[in-house]
N, C-alpha and C positions, 0 to 999 in steps of 0.2 A: 267501494274499486269500482274506479270506471274505466276499465277496459276490455276489453271485447271478451264475448266468451258461449262456448258451446253449452250443454247440461253435464259437457266434462270436469267443469271448471267451476273453484272455486262461487258459492255466492252470499247478497246474504241473508236475513231471515226476514223478506220481501212479506213473506202470505201473512209474514206475525200481525201487519195490518189489514187484514185481506175478510179474517173471517168474526171482527168487531160489527156488533151490530150498531142501529144508528136512533137508539129512541130520543138523546137528549137533547134534539134539534125540532121533532117536526111536530112540537105548538108551534114554534117560528116560521116553521117551513104551512102550516094551513094557515098565518096572518100573510105569509107571504104570495100566494099564488097568485091574487088580484093585482101585481104591480104591473108598473106601466112598461114599455119597447124596453129597449136593449141600449146599445151605446150605440150604432154605425150612425150618422148621419143615412138620410136616403135610403137605399137599398144595401146598403156596407157598400158599395164598392168607391175605390179612392177613381182620381182622374184620370191617370192614366190609364184605366181599367184594372187594374192591379187587386184583389181581395186579399186583406189579409185575415187572415181566423187566427182566434187565443184561445190552444188549447192550455185547460189544470188533467195534465197528467196525471199527479199523485206517487210519480215512479222516484226510486232513488238507487243511487247506484249503479250497479248494471244493468237493470231495467231502463232504466234513464235512459244512458248510454247505446243500450237496441233501439230505441224510439229513434232520438235521435237518429241514429247511422239510417233509419228507413224517411223520417223528414226527410232529408238532406236529399237523398232520392227521389224525394215525392218532387221536393223540385223542379230536381234535374231535368222529370219529362212534365211538371205543371207549372211551366215560367210563371201564369197566370194567376199562381193561386200562394201566400208565403201561411207559412203556420208559427203561428207565436207561438215557444216553447215557455215562458215567463213567468207562469201561471204556477208560482214554490210550495202549495198546498199539500201534504202530504194526502195518502189516500181516508186516510182514519181521520182525515180531519175535514174533507173534502165536505161530507152532510152542512155542518154548518157553516161552511166557504160556502157555498150553495145559496144554501139556507138565506146568509146576510145577501148574497149577491143581486139574487129575485127579489130582498127588498128593499134594495137601495136602485134597482132597473138596471146596473152597475154589473154582468154577468157574462163568462165566457162563451164561447160559439160551445164550445165542445167538454166535456168533463168525466170524469174516471170518478164511475159508480156503481156503486158494491151494486149487485143485485136485487141485496136484501135491503135495500135502500130504494129502489127503487120504484115501487109504488109511492111513495108519499111526495118522490122528487117530480114522480110523472103529474103529483098532481098539478101542479101551475099549469096556466097555459102557454108559456112561456117554449117548456118543451116541444120538439118536435116528432111529431111522430115519422115512423123510420119504412113506414110499410113500402113504399116504393120504392126502397132501397136496399133493404136487403135483398140479398136472394136473384140480382141484376145474371148481367150475361156472364159475372166472373163464377160466381160457384148458383144454383140452383136452388131454393128456400129447403127443398126435404133434404139434401148433402150435407146440411149442419145438421152437428149432432144433437140430438131432442133435450137435453139439458143447453146447451146454447138458447134454441128454439125459445124453449119455455121460458128461459132469464129475463128474457125481454119482451116478451108478448105479453098485456095485462086487458084483459077483456075483450080478448080477440086482436088486440091493435097493438102494433111492434114497436114499443114506444121508445124503443136503440136501441145499436149496437151489441152483437157481442165483442164483448174485447181478450177476454180469461177467463180460459177452461180446467180445470183442475178434475183430478176424484183421488175419494180416499183407498189405502190396501192399509193390509200390515207388513214390515217392512220388521227383515228380520235379523239379526247376528248371529253367522252362521257357526262359529266358532264356540261361541254360549252354547247353545244347544246341543252341538256335539259335547265340549265338555259334562251338560246335566244326561248326556247319552238318548234326550229326545229327538226324534222325529223332523225333519225339516215341514210345515203341514204342506197341505195340499189344495188347490181351488175345491173347493164345497165338503169344506172344512165346518163343523158347528161350533155354533158362540161354547157350545159346555167344553168344547176340544180347546180351545184356546182359554176357556178358566183353570182348567188341568195343564194345561201346559205353562201357563204363568206360574202355577204353584211349582208345577216341579221347578219350573226354573230362576226358581227365589231363592237364592244364599241369604240373610238377614247378616247371620255374620261377620261372612261377606262384601255385606251392602251389598249387593245386587239385586235388584227389580226383574220379576218377569215382564211387567209391561207396566206404563206411565197414563195417566192422564191428565189435559188443561182443568185447575181450581179453583181457578178466577172468577164465575159465574158466567162465564163471558159468553159472544159466539161460538169462537174455538173452544169452550167446554162443551156447547150444546151440540156444534153440529155431528157429530158425530152420536149423539142417539139413535140421528132419524133414521139412518137405516135400518135398526135393530126396528124402529117403531112401523114403516111401512112394510120391513119382514113379515111384522104378523098384522097383519092387517089395517095398521092406523093410520090418519094422516091427520096430518099438522091445524087445518081447522073441519070443522065434522059439516059435513050433507046438510046442516038449516046454517049453517053459517057460522053461526049466536052462539056458536059452542067447540072446545078443542073434541077434534076426531082421535084423540090417541091416551082416552083417561084408562082404560082397563091396558093396552099394549103397554105405556111405561110402564107400568108398575115390573110389569115383565121385568124391559127392557133396564128398568134401574136394580130393579137382582139379581142380574149379570154384575153391573157394578157391585152393588153390595157382598157378590159374592166373592173379587177380587179385594174387594177390604175387606171382610174376613179372612180369609191369606195372609193380608200384609199384602200381595204382591203384583200391588199398585203403585208405585209415585205417583201421587199425586204434587200437582205443581201446583200455588199458589200467585202466582203471578202470573199477569195477562201476557198472550203471545207464547203460552208456554215453551221458555226460550231454556230453562233450565233442564225442562227434562229432556228436549233434546242434545245439551250438553251432557246428562247422564244416558245418554243413547251414545252419544256419539265415544262419549270415554269410556266404552265397552262395560258401563254394568246396566245395561238394562237390553234386555234378547229382545222383544217383540215392541213397537212406535207405530202407534196409528196414524197414516204420517201421509202425503202426498206429492205429486212428483218433485214439486218447488224442493225437498231435502235433500233429494239424491248429488246434488254435488255437495253440500256441508257433510255427507256421511260416509264419499269418498274421497274426500279430502282429509275426511278426519284414519283413511287407512281399515277402515270396514271392510269385513266377507262381508256382505249382505245377504239376502233370499226375499222378493221381494212377490206375495200373495194376496192374490184377491181378498177384500173381509170376511169373515164367515160370517154362517148363518143361520135361521133359525130351522130355515123350510129344505134347505141347499140348493136353493133358487139364489145365483147371483143379484148382489143389490148393491151399492154405494151411495157414496149423494157428490156432489157436484155442487161446487158452491163461482159459479160462472159471474163474472164483472161486466162494466157496462160502456161503453162509448156513448155518453150522452150527448142530445146536442140541444142547441139555446136557438130562438130567435134575432136573430140581431139583425135583419134587414134581408131581402130576398136571395142578393147578391154572396150575402156572410151563408146563405144556410144554403146556397146550389153549393158555393167554397165547400163547406164541411161537410155534407150529405158525399161530393163528392175525393176528398181525404177518409174520409171512412169507408167510404165503397169501397176503393184501393189496398183502405189496410186490413181489411177482410178477405179480399181475394189469397187463393194459398200459399203464389208465392213468396205473400208479405206476410202471412199469418206464420208460414213452418219459418221464415226467418223468425218472426215476434216468438215463436214458441223455444225454438231452440237457443238462443240466445238470451229471455229472461226466463225459461223457465216453465213455461205450462204447456199442456194439450191440444193439439191442432184443433180449428173449431169445428171440420165440415171434414168427409171420407174422403174429399178429393185435395185437400189439404196432405193426407195419412197417407198416400197413395204418392207424394210424390218421393222421386229418390231422395233429399235433402232426408226427410220426414226418416224414409226410412236406412238411412245410410244412422241418424241418430239412436234410434231403436237397435238396431243389430249390437253398437260398442257400448252402451247405456244397460247395460242389469236393469228390469223391471222395466223398463218405461212403457216397453209392448206389453206386460199387464197395468200398466193403469191405463193408456188408451184406450184397447179393450175390454178395462172395464167399463167404460164412458157407454155401450151395449144397453149396460142395466141399470144404471146411473138414472138417479130422481134430482129435482131441486126443489131448493123450498119454494114456498108460492107466496108472488108477489101481491101479498097482500097488506095497508098499513099496518097493521095490529099485528103483524107479524114481532116486532121489534119485543114485544109487550109478553107477548107471547112464548120468545124466549127464554126474554128476563125469569119468567118466571119457571121456567125450565132448568135454565141456570142453576137457582136457588133451590130446585127439586136436584138438584142433581150436585150440589156443592154443600147438602146438608146428609146426601145419605153419603158422597166420597168421606166426610169427613163423621161419620155414625154419631150424628146425632137428627138423626128421622130413620124409618123405619122407614122403605119402598112405597108402601099403601098413603103411610101419611102425610111424607110429602109427595106425593099425586095428587093430596086430598086438598092440598095449599094451591102445589104449580094450577088445577084446576079453576077453584075458586078465581084467582087472580087472575090469567088469563080468559076464561069466559067474563068476567066483571072487560076486560077490553076491549073481546068483541062486538060486547051490547053497547059498545058506545057507536053513534053515527059517524061515519065518515063521512 
């Protein structure tokens, strides 16, 4: 659907591709980091002084249309720079495409790279350091949300620009809560409350589930567990950098999943992207969905009367996860690098950022953008949008670590084994730790 959209209109399931890991291309990328220069002659400027930069945007349908409108406005204000949006690769294939492009020496000027893939992409010497670009006069760096800053910072250096920001919360079907006589949850609730509510909201005979969980073992499966682990004091990578930091906390988090499975209150979606799970929710047969702001347009279109509440916790402290993605810039000559920096800087500025968020389904990158009247209007007329934005205050991100995809894969396998009742939380975590620790020991 290529039509203008605010967060009140239907959206494609664009985040189904934004949660997948990128382990498949890591070995190939390691061989590509010493590739030669890019495709542009000289410093990248044409004979007439105009510079054309190539953008691999990774977007589909509505988000692509929103970006095209932004690029058209950029052309009007920057007549000496042209942005070619011809790169048609989708976001979930970007790592493989970039890997091949770096190996061949013919790569774009800007690419939409998942935050979880940045550490591996940034191993290439062709990736441009953006420390001098982000946080320019448009928006001070400190005014960006902490997840947006963390997702693009690697070993103290800013290796990309934040492109998209989201957060997880719980969307509740108010009708199903009322029918079951269960009070709607409020901020500060605990995971035991979530499990209890899911049990009471489940009607097995009527085909109704309390909640759902993606069960393909991919990043969509895994990233819902990290807020539990962080809340319990764990971390993805241990302090020594050579082992996971959640061996004990992972067991406790998986016990919550086990409780849901034991109560038969969780719908397990076996397909990547969680599409079936969302269809069950939008069909009125699931009471609670742990999801992000990208899903609100589809929920509204389905006619669901809903309520959004922050994630539950063990401690009572607010905690959630954000999955920022990035605009990564590559070196194709001095003129093209300058042009790419100019475009990325323009795109991140609050006026453009709010348009991108409102039209493409993400959250504002900075507090400055959140304060603009347009975003305030969107938040007032879209139930739950303010809750997702406020959740950014306590949001964390996955580490920009080259071994993260393997750690995620190991935890995904553990989660699936518990979701399917094949393993206890303790046994699943032992297997996860063995695999993930081995990956962390490999020099990178």
